[in-house]
C-alpha positions in Angstrom: 93.3 72.0 -149.6 96.1 73.1 -152.0 96.2 71.7 -155.6 99.5 69.9 -154.7 97.9 68.4 -151.6 94.7 67.4 -153.4 96.8 65.6 -156.1 98.7 63.6 -153.4 95.7 63.0 -151.2 93.7 60.9 -153.7 96.4 58.1 -153.9 96.7 58.3 -150.1 92.9 57.9 -149.6 92.8 55.0 -152.1 95.6 53.3 -150.1 93.8 53.7 -146.8 90.4 52.5 -148.3 92.1 49.4 -149.7 93.7 48.6 -146.3 90.3 48.9 -144.7 88.7 46.6 -147.2 91.4 44.0 -146.7 91.1 44.2 -143.0 87.2 43.9 -143.1 87.5 40.9 -145.4 90.1 39.2 -143.0 87.8 40.0 -140.0 84.8 38.4 -141.8 86.9 35.3 -142.6 88.0 35.1 -138.9 84.4 35.4 -137.7 83.1 32.8 -140.1 85.9 30.4 -139.1 85.3 30.9 -135.4 81.6 30.4 -135.9 82.2 27.2 -137.7 84.5 26.0 -134.9 81.9 26.9 -132.4 79.2 25.0 -134.3 81.4 22.0 -134.4 82.3 22.1 -130.7 78.7 22.4 -129.6 77.8 19.6 -131.9 80.6 17.4 -130.3 79.5 18.1 -126.7 75.8 17.6 -127.4 76.5 14.4 -129.5 78.4 12.9 -126.5 75.5 13.5 -124.2 72.5 12.9 -126.5 72.7 9.1 -126.2 72.1 9.3 -122.4 69.9 12.4 -122.2 67.2 12.0 -124.8 65.8 15.5 -124.1 69.0 17.4 -124.0 68.5 19.1 -127.3 65.2 20.7 -126.5 66.3 21.6 -123.0 69.6 23.1 -124.1 67.8 25.1 -126.9 65.5 26.7 -124.2 68.4 27.5 -121.9 70.7 29.1 -124.6 67.8 31.2 -126.0 67.1 32.4 -122.5 70.7 33.1 -121.8 71.5 34.7 -125.1 68.1 36.1 -126.4 69.8 38.5 -128.8 71.6 35.6 -130.6 69.7 33.6 -133.2 70.6 30.0 -134.2 69.9 28.1 -131.0 66.7 26.4 -132.0 66.3 22.7 -131.5 66.6 22.3 -135.2 70.0 24.2 -135.4 71.3 22.2 -132.5 70.6 18.9 -134.3 72.4 20.4 -137.2 75.4 21.0 -135.0 75.4 17.4 -134.0 74.9 16.2 -137.6 77.8 18.6 -138.6 80.1 17.1 -136.0 79.0 13.4 -136.7 79.5 13.9 -140.4 83.1 15.3 -140.3 84.6 14.0 -137.2 85.9 10.8 -138.8 87.0 12.5 -142.0 90.5 13.8 -141.5 90.6 15.3 -145.0 87.4 17.4 -144.7 87.7 18.5 -141.1 90.1 21.3 -141.7 88.2 22.3 -145.0 84.9 23.0 -143.4 86.2 26.0 -141.3 87.1 27.7 -144.7 83.5 28.3 -145.7 80.4 29.6 -143.9 78.2 27.8 -141.5 75.1 28.1 -143.8 77.1 26.6 -146.7 78.2 23.8 -144.6 74.8 22.9 -143.6 73.6 23.0 -147.2 76.4 20.7 -148.3 75.7 18.2 -145.5 72.0 18.2 -146.1 72.0 17.9 -149.9 75.2 15.9 -150.7 75.3 12.4 -149.2 78.6 11.4 -150.8 82.0 12.6 -149.3 83.6 13.1 -152.7 80.8 15.4 -153.6 81.0 17.2 -150.3 84.7 17.8 -150.7 84.1 19.1 -154.2 81.5 21.7 -153.2 83.4 22.7 -150.1 86.6 23.5 -152.2 84.6 25.2 -155.1 82.6 27.3 -152.4 85.9 28.5 -150.9 87.5 29.2 -154.3 84.5 30.8 -156.0 83.1 32.6 -152.9 79.6 31.1 -153.5 76.7 32.4 -151.6 74.1 30.1 -150.2 71.9 30.8 -153.3 74.8 30.2 -155.7 75.6 26.9 -153.8 72.0 25.6 -153.9 71.7 26.4 -157.5 74.9 24.5 -158.5 73.9 21.4 -156.4 70.4 21.5 -158.1 72.1 21.6 -161.5 74.4 18.7 -160.4 77.5 20.8 -161.2 79.7 18.0 -159.5 78.8 15.4 -162.1 78.3 18.0 -164.9 81.9 19.0 -164.5 83.3 15.4 -164.3 81.4 14.5 -167.6 82.8 17.4 -169.6 84.1 16.1 -173.0 87.2 17.7 -174.1 90.8 17.0 -175.1 92.4 19.3 -172.7 94.5 16.5 -171.2 96.6 16.2 -174.3 96.3 19.7 -175.8 96.7 22.1 -172.7 100.0 22.9 -171.0 100.6 21.3 -167.6 100.4 24.6 -165.7 97.0 25.4 -167.1 95.3 22.0 -166.8 93.9 22.4 -163.3 92.5 25.8 -164.0 91.0 24.8 -167.4 89.2 21.9 -165.6 86.9 24.2 -163.7 86.0 26.6 -166.5 84.0 24.3 -168.6 81.2 21.9 -168.1 79.3 19.2 -170.1 75.9 21.0 -170.2 75.1 24.7 -170.0 71.9 26.0 -168.4 70.5 28.6 -170.8 67.1 30.1 -170.0 64.9 29.7 -173.1 61.3 30.8 -173.2 60.1 27.6 -174.8 62.9 25.1 -174.1 61.1 22.1 -175.6 60.3 23.8 -178.8 62.7 23.9 -181.9 65.1 26.8 -181.9 67.3 28.3 -184.5 71.1 28.9 -183.9 70.3 32.7 -184.3 67.6 32.5 -181.5 70.0 30.5 -179.3 72.7 33.1 -179.8 70.2 35.9 -179.1 69.2 34.3 -175.9 72.8 34.0 -174.7 73.6 37.6 -175.6 70.4 38.9 -174.2 71.3 37.1 -170.9 75.0 37.7 -171.1 75.4 38.6 -167.4 73.9 35.5 -166.2 75.7 33.5 -168.8 79.0 35.0 -167.6 78.1 34.5 -164.0 77.4 30.8 -164.7 81.0 30.7 -166.1 82.5 32.3 -162.9 83.0 35.9 -164.2 86.3 34.8 -165.6 85.0 35.5 -169.2 84.9 38.7 -170.9 82.5 39.0 -173.8 84.4 40.1 -177.0 81.7 39.9 -179.6 79.0 37.9 -181.5 79.2 37.0 -185.1 82.9 38.1 -184.8 84.2 38.6 -188.3 87.5 37.1 -189.5 88.9 36.7 -193.0 90.8 33.9 -194.7 91.7 33.7 -198.6 89.5 36.7 -199.3 86.4 35.1 -197.7 84.6 36.2 -194.6 83.8 33.9 -191.7 81.7 34.7 -188.6 82.4 33.3 -185.2 79.2 32.9 -183.1 80.5 34.1 -179.7 84.1 35.0 -178.9 85.1 35.5 -175.2 88.5 36.1 -173.4 89.2 34.1 -170.3 91.3 36.1 -167.7 92.2 33.1 -165.7 93.5 31.1 -168.6 94.7 34.2 -170.5 93.3 33.1 -173.8 90.5 33.6 -176.2 87.6 31.1 -176.1 85.2 30.4 -179.1 81.7 29.3 -178.5 80.0 27.8 -181.7 76.4 27.2 -181.2 74.4 24.4 -182.9 70.6 24.1 -182.4 70.8 20.5 -183.4 72.7 17.2 -182.6 76.5 17.3 -182.9 77.8 16.7 -186.3 81.4 15.5 -186.7 81.8 18.1 -189.4 81.4 20.8 -186.8 85.0 19.9 -185.5 86.4 21.0 -188.9 84.6 24.3 -188.7 85.9 24.9 -185.2 89.4 24.0 -186.1 89.4 26.6 -188.8 88.2 29.4 -186.4 90.7 28.4 -183.9 93.5 28.7 -186.4 92.2 32.1 -187.6 91.9 33.5 -184.1 95.3 32.3 -183.1 96.9 33.8 -186.3 95.0 37.1 -186.5 93.8 38.1 -183.1 95.9 36.2 -180.4 98.8 38.1 -178.9 102.2 36.6 -178.3 101.7 36.6 -174.5 98.3 34.8 -174.7 97.8 31.1 -174.4 96.4 29.1 -177.4 92.6 29.7 -178.1 90.1 27.1 -176.8 87.0 26.2 -178.8 83.7 24.9 -177.4 80.8 23.5 -179.5 77.6 23.9 -177.7 74.9 21.7 -179.2 71.3 20.5 -178.6 72.3 16.9 -177.9 75.3 14.6 -178.8 76.4 11.0 -179.1 79.1 10.8 -176.5 80.9 8.0 -178.2 81.2 10.0 -181.6 82.4 13.0 -179.6 85.1 11.0 -177.9 86.3 9.6 -181.2 86.4 13.0 -182.9 88.3 14.6 -180.0 90.7 11.8 -179.5 93.6 12.8 -181.8 92.7 16.4 -182.4 95.7 18.7 -181.6 93.8 21.9 -180.9 92.2 22.4 -177.5 88.4 21.9 -177.8 85.4 20.4 -176.2 81.8 19.5 -177.0 78.9 20.5 -174.6 75.1 20.5 -174.7 72.5 23.1 -173.4 69.5 22.4 -171.2 70.0 18.6 -171.4 69.6 17.9 -167.8 69.2 19.5 -164.4 69.2 16.0 -162.7 71.1 13.4 -164.6 68.8 11.0 -166.6 69.8 7.4 -167.0 71.2 7.8 -170.5 73.7 10.4 -169.2 74.3 8.9 -165.8 75.6 5.7 -167.3 78.6 7.6 -168.6 79.6 8.6 -165.0 83.1 7.7 -164.0 83.5 5.1 -161.2 84.2 6.1 -157.7 87.9 5.2 -158.1 88.1 7.3 -161.3 86.4 10.3 -159.6 89.0 10.1 -156.8 91.9 10.0 -159.2 90.5 13.0 -161.1 89.8 15.2 -158.1 93.2 14.3 -156.4 94.9 15.3 -159.7 93.1 18.5 -160.0 93.6 19.6 -156.4 97.3 18.7 -156.5 97.8 20.6 -159.8 96.3 23.8 -158.4 
């Protein structure tokens, strides 16, 4: 191969490889959609017969496994799942077209672990958008990510531009799951920071891989004095820097003043003209939600206050702050329509 040909060949090869990857992805999506449709159609047919033929599931399972011995998935349990799948979504015109957008396994997990239609809709759409595997999905459901997201305390509604609001809403939660060796023991802010940095890959994964780690104890100057930001990230989806200030104690209203100063310094000294305004998040051991709401109410800079390791399943003192079903519907509809 001549030098000239070799030079031209690499871009040519790259283009072909990209086309193959795109085609394979589209094929996988098509197969997944057809599998879900088959799953639903079998469930519909069996459901219509099951009331008259009580033993239809067991008999059908034997016949299908005999006819297609190389195909897995026709056990009695799976056929019952097909019926449940059909019965769950047949009367919901909103969810019916969505279920074909994610895999069969993820659909089964959502049906079995989520009893509320709003929660199912949330996880279906998030699975489609984020590309969650079954293990990702199970982890998020166990962490009650649905309510964790809705409970997030921030002032983004009044401080973020309209075109960014829907995207910002999915990037931050009310409580971060940080793996500590002794989570019930007192911990210093330095230890908390070390834990996050040491587990930065998992931490970023929890935040959907849209965050790039810029630095820890990031140095900034103002009026001939040095200040150090605990953790500084850049979010590609939002095109902005994000400050995480860590507090190994309960939220203190004075923390807002410190964060305001850091936001100002990053915006003035680091942020580029094409970047959106910097966002700040205070992550603390616990918080008084009423105090946090009051402190965020009239603040003009985009910020929020979250906790770490406060709950996997919502305790009563947190659950009482859950929005009503009507409020959840309004929030979700607004977020979906803004996307």
